[in-house]
N, C-alpha and C positions, 0 to 999 in steps of 0.2 A: 856904456864907457866918458868922459871930457878929452879933450882936447894934451891937457895937459898931466906932464907930460909924455906928449907926442910918442906911439903911437895914441897912448890915448890910457887912461887904467880904469879897471872895473869901478860902477855906480854902485853905493851901495847905501841904503834907504832904506829904513824899517816898516816903514809906509807899501808894504804890494801891492796896495795900490795906484800909486806911481809909475807909471811904466815908464823903460828906460828911455822912451823915443819923445815924450813930452819933456824928459827935462835935458838931457843929451845936448846941447844950442853948439856942443863944440864940435860933433862930431862930422861927419863927412857930407855934408845933405849932394842930392841932384838941383841939376837947372831950375827943378821946381820947390826943392827944400822938403825931400819927403823920403827919399832913398839914403838907408841905413847901409852898408860893409854887410852888414847880416842878415838884410834882404837875396844877396844872393843866396842866400843858404837855399831859402825858400825858392829861388826861381831854379841850382839847380834836383832839388829833390823833388816838383813839380814839375820840368821840362824833360830839360835834359837829361837829368838816369832815369829818366822812366823806365824806361828797357832793357835797364842793366840790372844781375839781381842784387837784392837788398841788404846782400852782406857787405857788394864793394861800393854801394851804395852808403849806406854805413859808414864806410871804413876810407870811404871819400870824406865827406863831414865830421871824423872824426869823434862820430860813436862809438859803445862798443854795443855788442847784443846783443838781447837781454836771454838768460830764462836759457834753456837746452839749446837752444839755436847759438848762442857763443859754443857751445863744445863741440860744436858737429858741424856746424857751417864757415869755411877756412876762406879765404882768400886766395885767389889761385892765380896763378903766372898769368895767364888766358885772361882771366878775371879783370888783371891790369890792366891784358895787351886793349882790349876790348874796352875799357873808361881808356883808355889815351888815345885807340884810336879816336872816339867819336870824337872827346874833346880837342881832338887836332883836327878836325874835320867841322866846326864846332867858329876853330880861329881861322879855316880858311876862308871858311865863306863871311866873319864878319871883316877877313883882308878883301873880300874883294868886291864888299860898298866901294869904301874908299879910294881900292883902285880903281874902279872904273869910272870917280866922280876926276880923280887927276893920282896919277902915278907915283908920283913925288909928294913931299911935304915937307916946311921946311920946323916941324917939333924932328929932333934927327930921332927919339924912337922909332916913330910911328913910319918915318921915312928907308932905316934901315930896314923894320919888317915886309914896309912895301919893297924895298929891293928883292927882301930874300922872297916875295911872294912872286914878284916877275921870272926869275930866275926860274925858280920853282917851276912855272908854266911852262917855263921855255924849253927844261930838259923833261917836261910829262909829257908835250907836243915831239919834241924829235919823240922818243921812244917812242907813242901812240905812230908817230907815220912811217921809223924800224920798224915795225912790227907790223905794217902793212905792205911793206917792202918787202919786207920778208915771205908775208904769205902770200905775197903776188908773185913769188921766182919758184911757188912748189909748188 
């Protein structure tokens, strides 16, 4: 992908020996200059989604199942819910670290996420205390 027009257009090059990463000067590198958005797909495939059924992994990446699997395997609502729960857990873990360092941020979007994280933690604490209280009353 190259950056013009944003968010990018596919790189078309007849020479297959040229890797897209080698000519993708306009893509979004990380601080080290090596990360590309496509790398997220590899991360999700190898670590995040490894415990989920292959059919939901393929669906998440936008791939179709091959061969007879495409006939017999389908994504169920339960699989989608497991995926959502798993990704939300990762999101919450990702907010816990910056929240521990500073519960507020000058970056508006992060600040909103941190405030929501704090409210969710307070609600979960309150619910846990109610369970303890109701358990001791029986």
